[in-house]
DRENRO-241441 format. One record per residue (C-alpha): x, y, z; residue number from 1; residue in three letters. Coordinates in Angstrom, 3 decimals, decimal comma, padded with zeros to 6 digits. Example, Ala and Ser with C-alpha at 12.3 -4.5 7.8 and 13.67 -1.06 7.14 Angstrom:
// DRENRO-241441
- u v w n res
- 012,300 -004,500 007,800 1 ala
- 013,670 -001,060 007,140 2 ser
// end
This chain:
// DRENRO-241441
- u v w n res
- -004,343 -010,488 021,020 1 unk
- -003,265 -008,091 023,746 2 unk
- -001,406 -005,765 021,370 3 unk
- -004,614 -004,812 019,585 4 unk
- -005,956 -003,302 022,808 5 unk
- -003,574 -000,402 022,204 6 unk
- -005,836 001,006 019,479 7 unk
- -008,511 001,760 022,081 8 unk
- -006,344 004,667 023,254 9 unk
- -005,876 006,219 019,829 10 unk
- -007,336 009,746 019,494 11 unk
- -009,963 008,726 016,932 12 unk
- -013,718 008,204 017,090 13 unk
- -013,726 004,797 015,401 14 unk
- -010,995 002,243 014,750 15 unk
- -010,940 -001,355 013,566 16 unk
- -007,782 -003,439 013,262 17 unk
- -006,502 -006,898 012,463 18 unk
- -003,335 -008,973 012,770 19 unk
- -002,272 -012,127 010,945 20 unk
- 000,245 -014,203 012,912 21 unk
- 002,926 -016,548 011,523 22 unk
- 000,587 -019,512 012,126 23 unk
- -002,057 -017,873 009,954 24 unk
- -004,385 -017,153 012,858 25 unk
- -006,242 -013,847 012,660 26 unk
- -007,024 -011,486 015,538 27 unk
- -009,266 -008,443 015,193 28 unk
- -010,754 -005,610 017,195 29 unk
- -013,508 -003,109 016,483 30 unk
- -016,231 -003,195 013,870 31 unk
- -014,470 -005,172 011,162 32 unk
- -017,428 -004,815 008,783 33 unk
- -017,533 -001,019 009,010 34 unk
- -016,491 000,724 005,800 35 unk
- -013,611 003,199 006,005 36 unk
- -011,906 005,373 003,438 37 unk
- -008,579 003,715 002,641 38 unk
- -006,822 006,697 001,026 39 unk
- -003,411 005,594 -000,260 40 unk
- -003,756 001,946 000,723 41 unk
- -005,782 002,018 -002,504 42 unk
- -002,457 002,133 -004,368 43 unk
- -001,671 -001,428 -003,321 44 unk
- -004,975 -002,744 -004,648 45 unk
- -004,612 -000,810 -007,891 46 unk
- -001,035 -001,944 -008,397 47 unk
- -002,033 -005,574 -007,865 48 unk
- -004,576 -005,196 -010,670 49 unk
- -002,018 -003,527 -012,937 50 unk
- 000,458 -006,343 -012,323 51 unk
- -002,221 -008,885 -013,208 52 unk
- -002,667 -006,990 -016,472 53 unk
- 001,076 -007,269 -017,067 54 unk
- 000,973 -011,027 -016,587 55 unk
- -001,976 -011,238 -018,962 56 unk
- -000,020 -009,320 -021,592 57 unk
- -002,325 -006,300 -021,592 58 unk
- 000,527 -004,115 -020,304 59 unk
- 004,277 -004,411 -019,811 60 unk
- 006,207 -003,025 -016,870 61 unk
- 008,826 -001,561 -019,164 62 unk
- 006,533 -000,041 -021,771 63 unk
- 006,790 003,755 -022,221 64 unk
- 004,053 005,794 -020,556 65 unk
- 003,721 009,562 -020,196 66 unk
- 006,887 011,708 -020,389 67 unk
- 009,960 010,584 -022,395 68 unk
- 011,959 007,888 -020,618 69 unk
- 009,118 007,034 -018,251 70 unk
- 007,774 003,475 -018,022 71 unk
- 004,974 001,767 -016,147 72 unk
- 007,606 000,489 -013,718 73 unk
- 008,709 004,074 -012,993 74 unk
- 005,133 005,136 -012,294 75 unk
- 004,348 002,282 -009,885 76 unk
- 007,613 002,940 -008,025 77 unk
- 007,095 006,716 -007,719 78 unk
- 010,124 007,327 -009,910 79 unk
- 008,353 008,746 -012,960 80 unk
- 009,154 012,382 -012,227 81 unk
- 005,590 013,496 -011,505 82 unk
- 004,493 015,643 -008,582 83 unk
- 002,093 014,565 -005,847 84 unk
- -000,735 015,882 -008,017 85 unk
- -000,429 017,468 -011,438 86 unk
- -000,144 016,327 -015,018 87 unk
- 003,157 018,060 -015,815 88 unk
- 006,416 016,264 -014,894 89 unk
- 008,780 018,035 -012,498 90 unk
- 011,848 015,791 -012,941 91 unk
- 013,250 013,287 -015,393 92 unk
- 012,405 009,657 -014,603 93 unk
- 014,560 007,594 -012,278 94 unk
- 016,429 010,324 -010,400 95 unk
- 014,225 010,925 -007,348 96 unk
- 011,480 009,134 -005,457 97 unk
- 008,680 011,689 -005,839 98 unk
- 005,536 010,348 -004,183 99 unk
- 002,831 010,838 -006,772 100 unk
- -000,896 010,216 -007,029 101 unk
- -000,558 011,285 -010,657 102 unk
- 001,842 008,446 -011,426 103 unk
- -000,598 005,802 -010,196 104 unk
- -003,438 007,495 -012,067 105 unk
- -001,403 007,497 -015,285 106 unk
- -000,652 003,790 -014,820 107 unk
- -004,315 002,990 -014,215 108 unk
- -005,290 005,098 -017,207 109 unk
- -002,929 003,109 -019,402 110 unk
- -004,587 -000,102 -018,236 111 unk
- -008,058 001,282 -018,863 112 unk
- -007,074 002,215 -022,413 113 unk
- -005,354 -001,087 -023,159 114 unk
- -008,119 -003,225 -021,644 115 unk
- -010,878 -001,058 -023,127 116 unk
- -012,781 -000,903 -019,859 117 unk
- -012,988 001,448 -016,869 118 unk
- -010,253 000,822 -014,323 119 unk
- -012,857 000,266 -011,582 120 unk
- -014,303 -002,615 -013,601 121 unk
- -010,889 -004,178 -014,200 122 unk
- -010,042 -003,908 -010,482 123 unk
- -013,294 -005,654 -009,618 124 unk
- -012,889 -008,438 -012,149 125 unk
- -009,165 -009,032 -011,565 126 unk
- -008,786 -008,548 -007,805 127 unk
- -011,844 -007,773 -005,714 128 unk
- -014,255 -010,396 -007,050 129 unk
- -011,765 -013,311 -007,117 130 unk
- -010,750 -012,560 -003,533 131 unk
- -014,342 -012,167 -002,348 132 unk
- -013,808 -008,521 -001,402 133 unk
- -017,456 -007,620 -001,899 134 unk
- -017,410 -004,710 000,565 135 unk
- -014,584 -002,898 -001,243 136 unk
- -015,402 -000,230 -003,787 137 unk
- -013,319 002,232 -005,789 138 unk
- -014,918 005,650 -006,201 139 unk
- -012,686 008,079 -008,015 140 unk
- -008,905 007,996 -008,059 141 unk
- -007,088 004,635 -008,269 142 unk
- -004,451 006,290 -006,096 143 unk
- -006,663 007,057 -003,111 144 unk
- -010,365 006,491 -003,829 145 unk
- -011,176 003,067 -002,344 146 unk
- -013,328 002,277 000,653 147 unk
- -013,196 -001,043 002,458 148 unk
- -013,480 -002,945 005,716 149 unk
- -011,009 -004,784 007,899 150 unk
- -012,703 -008,065 006,974 151 unk
- -012,176 -007,402 003,261 152 unk
- -008,603 -006,175 003,666 153 unk
- -007,726 -009,336 005,572 154 unk
- -008,623 -011,202 002,365 155 unk
- -006,153 -009,004 000,487 156 unk
- -003,533 -009,564 003,187 157 unk
- -003,965 -013,299 002,689 158 unk
- -003,319 -012,733 -001,019 159 unk
- -000,172 -010,757 -000,170 160 unk
- 001,060 -013,575 002,052 161 unk
- -000,128 -016,474 -000,136 162 unk
- -000,601 -015,086 -003,663 163 unk
- -002,823 -016,923 -006,085 164 unk
- -003,677 -014,146 -008,554 165 unk
- -000,048 -013,385 -009,414 166 unk
- 003,030 -015,498 -010,009 167 unk
- 005,742 -015,716 -007,387 168 unk
- 008,113 -013,873 -009,734 169 unk
- 005,781 -010,888 -010,053 170 unk
- 005,084 -010,774 -006,314 171 unk
- 008,820 -010,687 -005,643 172 unk
- 009,061 -007,615 -007,855 173 unk
- 006,075 -006,022 -006,082 174 unk
- 007,937 -006,174 -002,765 175 unk
- 011,480 -005,626 -004,073 176 unk
- 013,107 -002,204 -004,321 177 unk
- 012,779 -000,707 -007,789 178 unk
- 015,433 001,823 -008,887 179 unk
- 017,540 001,424 -005,728 180 unk
- 019,157 004,235 -003,756 181 unk
- 016,833 007,021 -004,872 182 unk
- 016,397 009,877 -002,401 183 unk
- 012,840 010,818 -001,617 184 unk
- 010,067 011,843 000,716 185 unk
- 007,386 009,851 002,511 186 unk
- 004,739 012,576 002,923 187 unk
- 004,099 013,440 006,536 188 unk
- 006,849 011,138 007,783 189 unk
- 010,296 012,212 006,563 190 unk
- 012,840 012,784 003,826 191 unk
- 015,421 010,067 003,207 192 unk
- 018,659 009,781 001,257 193 unk
- 017,531 006,259 000,388 194 unk
- 013,750 005,932 000,018 195 unk
- 012,999 002,390 -001,198 196 unk
- 009,753 001,521 -002,967 197 unk
- 008,433 -001,537 -004,714 198 unk
- 005,742 -001,713 -007,400 199 unk
- 002,920 -000,006 -005,535 200 unk
- 004,055 -000,608 -001,962 201 unk
- 006,481 001,290 000,214 202 unk
- 009,406 -000,750 001,537 203 unk
- 010,611 000,070 005,003 204 unk
- 014,328 -000,303 004,395 205 unk
- 016,333 001,595 006,994 206 unk
- 014,088 004,646 007,229 207 unk
- 014,117 006,454 010,551 208 unk
- 011,687 007,724 011,682 209 unk
- 009,018 005,562 010,156 210 unk
- 005,348 004,715 010,600 211 unk
- 006,065 000,986 011,131 212 unk
- 007,823 -000,317 014,233 213 unk
- 011,472 -000,247 015,200 214 unk
- 011,450 -004,044 015,085 215 unk
- 009,895 -004,415 011,653 216 unk
- 012,433 -005,887 009,264 217 unk
- 013,813 -003,753 006,408 218 unk
- 011,856 -005,957 003,991 219 unk
- 008,522 -004,899 005,503 220 unk
- 006,225 -003,502 002,824 221 unk
- 002,864 -001,784 002,879 222 unk
- 001,224 001,602 002,904 223 unk
- -000,415 004,111 005,141 224 unk
- -003,186 006,435 004,059 225 unk
- -004,085 010,042 004,608 226 unk
- -007,425 008,831 005,992 227 unk
- -005,583 007,564 009,082 228 unk
- -005,123 004,008 007,851 229 unk
- -002,212 001,570 007,745 230 unk
- -001,354 -001,854 006,389 231 unk
- 002,004 -003,621 006,558 232 unk
- 003,341 -007,096 005,878 233 unk
- 006,656 -008,251 007,337 234 unk
- 007,527 -011,139 004,998 235 unk
- 010,471 -012,407 007,026 236 unk
- 008,329 -012,727 010,139 237 unk
- 005,221 -013,740 008,145 238 unk
- 003,185 -011,219 010,130 239 unk
- 000,743 -008,595 008,893 240 unk
- -001,063 -005,739 010,617 241 unk
- -003,738 -003,308 009,485 242 unk
- -005,781 -000,581 011,136 243 unk
- -008,514 001,652 009,739 244 unk
- -009,702 004,844 011,426 245 unk
- -012,094 007,699 010,740 246 unk
- -009,643 010,526 011,509 247 unk
- -007,413 012,009 008,785 248 unk
- -003,705 011,447 009,349 249 unk
- -002,868 015,153 009,212 250 unk
- -005,187 015,812 012,182 251 unk
- -003,156 013,554 014,465 252 unk
- 000,103 012,909 012,629 253 unk
- 002,360 013,517 015,642 254 unk
- 000,353 011,039 017,705 255 unk
- 000,074 008,569 014,814 256 unk
- 003,839 008,497 014,292 257 unk
- 004,197 007,532 017,939 258 unk
- 001,211 005,195 018,301 259 unk
- 001,489 003,283 015,012 260 unk
- 005,093 002,122 015,618 261 unk
- 004,152 001,219 019,201 262 unk
- 001,352 -000,997 017,905 263 unk
- 003,637 -002,590 015,325 264 unk
- 006,315 -003,374 017,889 265 unk
- 003,751 -004,758 020,336 266 unk
- 002,316 -007,023 017,635 267 unk
- 005,747 -008,360 016,704 268 unk
- 006,713 -008,886 020,345 269 unk
- 003,555 -010,907 020,951 270 unk
- 003,603 -013,180 017,919 271 unk
- 007,327 -013,847 017,477 272 unk
- 009,383 -016,145 019,730 273 unk
// end
């Protein structure tokens, strides 16, 4: 794929990337078996495990967790009223989209308590092992502590496109806006009057500027990470793209917010009629 050649010009030491086309064919570049820190892409893996627990009956999306009025659904959708980091709430639930590592950690903690096992073990048994993601490991926070490879993440992308661990109904909720029309901030990208989020994945909506491409559909969902990583799925186009780097986003954010959308648009232009 010609579009993937664009990553060779990114201001990073090491990059590996992959694209899944509408036909299901996979194109890659770089060392796809090299392990990278995922940072916040971890949230998608953790949320998938939490949703499996909901289907198993271990948890419920609408059960109360943490501060009064807050549910598991609020936490996964960054609407629980918790700050980026910190155990004390800073708003009532459901009024603002406050991007929060704490919220994901509280959700994972609830699962660990209910399942009576460490969250890392549940993630392995529910998601990583069934998908064959043997190179992926969670060390530390379920919000940002995973490391993985492009090869492994392509297995997760296949699950996102063709789910077998979750029901269709749950997957629809994962990629559907929860608590619509909440204002909020995508850290490092922008503040929006309408900041849509699903259950563990950001939804592109009509955000401008954005880290995905201008030609990604509003239904595009995914995540980028502070480690300089990105993963998106455009369900309408049935296209997915991911890239892992070894340079923290904050060190090249201005370049990333120019180069990442350019890659996304080039990918879409190449694979769509």
